[in-house]
C-alpha positions as CSV (number, residue, x, y, z in Angstrom):
1,M,15.3,-6.8,7.7
2,S,12.9,-4.1,6.1
3,A,14.2,-0.6,4.7
4,P,14.3,2.4,6.2
5,T,11.4,4.8,5.4
6,V,11.0,8.4,4.4
7,G,8.2,9.9,5.7
8,M,5.8,7.6,4.4
9,L,7.6,6.0,1.5
10,P,6.9,1.7,1.9
11,T,9.4,-0.7,1.8
12,A,9.8,-2.7,-0.8
13,P,8.2,-5.8,1.2
14,Q,5.2,-3.6,1.9
15,I,5.5,-3.2,-2.3
16,L,5.5,-7.1,-2.7
17,C,2.3,-7.4,-0.7
18,A,0.7,-4.8,-2.3
19,F,1.4,-6.5,-5.7
20,Q,-0.6,-9.8,-4.2
21,G,-3.3,-7.2,-3.4
22,R,-2.6,-7.6,0.5
23,R,-2.4,-4.4,2.7
24,F,-2.2,-2.1,0.2
25,Q,-6.0,0.1,0.1
26,D,-5.1,2.5,3.0
27,R,-1.8,4.3,1.3
28,E,-2.2,5.9,-1.8
29,L,1.3,4.7,-3.2
30,L,0.5,1.0,-2.2
31,R,-3.1,1.8,-4.1
32,S,-1.1,2.5,-7.3
33,A,1.6,0.2,-6.8
34,H,-1.5,-2.6,-7.1
35,A,-2.7,-1.2,-10.1
36,L,0.2,-1.5,-11.6
37,A,1.0,-5.1,-11.3
38,E,-3.0,-5.8,-12.5
39,L,-2.3,-4.0,-16.0
40,H,1.4,-5.7,-16.6
41,A,-1.0,-9.0,-15.8
42,R,-3.6,-7.4,-18.2
43,R,-0.9,-6.5,-20.6
44,A,0.5,-10.2,-21.0
45,E,-2.8,-11.2,-22.0
46,V,-4.0,-9.0,-24.8
47,R,-3.0,-9.2,-28.1
48,D,-4.7,-6.1,-29.7
49,A,-2.4,-2.8,-30.0
50,Y,-5.2,-0.7,-29.1
51,L,-6.2,-2.4,-25.7
52,V,-1.5,-2.0,-24.9
53,A,-2.0,1.3,-25.5
54,E,-4.3,2.0,-23.1
55,I,-2.6,-0.2,-20.3
56,D,0.2,1.7,-20.9
57,C,-1.6,5.2,-21.0
58,R,-3.2,3.8,-17.4
59,R,0.5,3.2,-16.8
60,S,1.9,6.1,-17.3
61,E,-1.0,7.6,-15.4
62,L,-0.3,6.1,-12.4
63,V,4.1,6.2,-12.4
64,D,2.8,10.3,-12.3
65,D,0.9,9.3,-9.5
66,I,3.3,7.6,-7.8
67,N,6.0,11.0,-8.5
68,D,3.6,13.5,-7.6
69,W,2.8,12.0,-4.1
70,V,6.4,11.3,-3.6
71,A,7.0,15.6,-4.6
72,Q,4.0,16.5,-2.4
73,E,5.0,14.0,0.4
74,M,8.5,13.3,0.6
75,P,11.6,15.8,1.8
76,Q,14.0,15.9,-0.5
77,H,17.7,15.9,0.7
78,R,19.7,19.0,-2.1
79,N,22.9,19.2,-0.3
80,G,25.1,16.8,-1.9
81,A,22.9,14.2,-2.5
82,S,23.3,12.6,-6.0
83,L,20.4,12.3,-8.6
84,H,18.9,9.4,-9.1
85,T,18.0,8.2,-12.5
86,E,14.4,7.5,-12.4
87,S,12.0,8.5,-10.6
88,L,10.4,6.3,-7.9
89,G,6.9,5.3,-10.0
90,A,9.1,4.2,-12.8
91,V,11.2,1.8,-10.4
92,V,7.9,0.7,-9.0
93,D,6.4,-0.2,-12.5
94,R,9.2,-2.2,-13.3
95,M,8.6,-3.6,-9.7
96,A,5.4,-4.7,-11.1
97,R,6.2,-6.1,-14.6
98,S,8.8,-8.4,-13.0
99,W,6.4,-9.4,-9.7
100,V,4.3,-10.6,-12.6
101,N,6.7,-11.9,-15.0
102,A,7.8,-14.2,-12.5
103,N,4.0,-15.3,-11.2
104,Q,3.4,-16.6,-14.6
105,A,7.1,-18.1,-14.9
106,I,6.1,-20.1,-12.1
107,D,2.3,-21.0,-13.6
108,V,3.6,-21.8,-17.1
109,D,7.8,-23.5,-16.2
110,G,6.7,-24.8,-13.1
111,P,8.6,-23.4,-9.9
112,R,12.1,-25.5,-10.5
113,S,12.4,-24.0,-14.2
114,D,15.5,-21.9,-14.8
115,N,13.5,-19.6,-16.7
116,T,11.6,-19.8,-13.1
117,H,14.8,-18.9,-11.5
118,K,15.4,-16.1,-14.0
119,H,12.7,-13.9,-13.2
120,W,12.8,-14.3,-10.0
121,Y,16.3,-13.6,-9.7
122,H,15.8,-10.7,-11.3
123,L,13.0,-9.6,-9.3
124,A,15.2,-9.8,-6.2
125,E,17.4,-7.7,-8.0
126,L,15.3,-4.8,-8.2
127,V,14.1,-5.4,-4.8
128,D,16.9,-4.7,-3.3
129,G,17.4,-2.0,-5.7
130,Y,14.4,-0.3,-4.6
131,T,15.8,-1.1,-0.4
132,D,18.9,0.3,-1.8
133,L,17.2,3.6,-3.0
134,V,15.0,3.7,-0.1
135,T,18.0,3.4,2.3
136,D,19.8,6.2,0.3
137,V,16.7,8.8,-0.4
138,A,16.8,8.4,3.7
139,G,20.2,9.3,4.5
140,G,20.3,12.0,2.4
141,R,22.6,10.6,-0.1
142,R,20.7,10.7,-2.6
143,R,17.7,12.1,-3.9
144,L,14.7,11.7,-6.9
145,P,14.0,13.4,-9.4
146,E,10.9,15.5,-9.6
147,Q,9.4,14.0,-12.8
């Protein structure tokens, strides 16, 4: 079941498709999600501290881009809505990192390993959390921090 959306906020399956490189070009937030997944994949391969810092700087910019988009496009319910502890950009960044780790675990350890299962289970937890967050924001029970 897809989560309700707020404005143009994508569902968790749409975010996962963007990480894969599918159906993301037409939406700014999905383009940023795709770029975050690519950066996490690159970060896992590089060992040079300078390159890691450059990647992390670009990730931070993309997280800010997502947060700026949210601030412009999504109405926030203030009356009685609890404040979520992290921005939507930070949530998408963590999902991207987990998605990359889960896919790398399959490549390294195979699809049936305990390590692979652990990584995919963690990603599933993040997807559930994202879905709950979207549902709560749509229902006015939760609001996102401004930055």
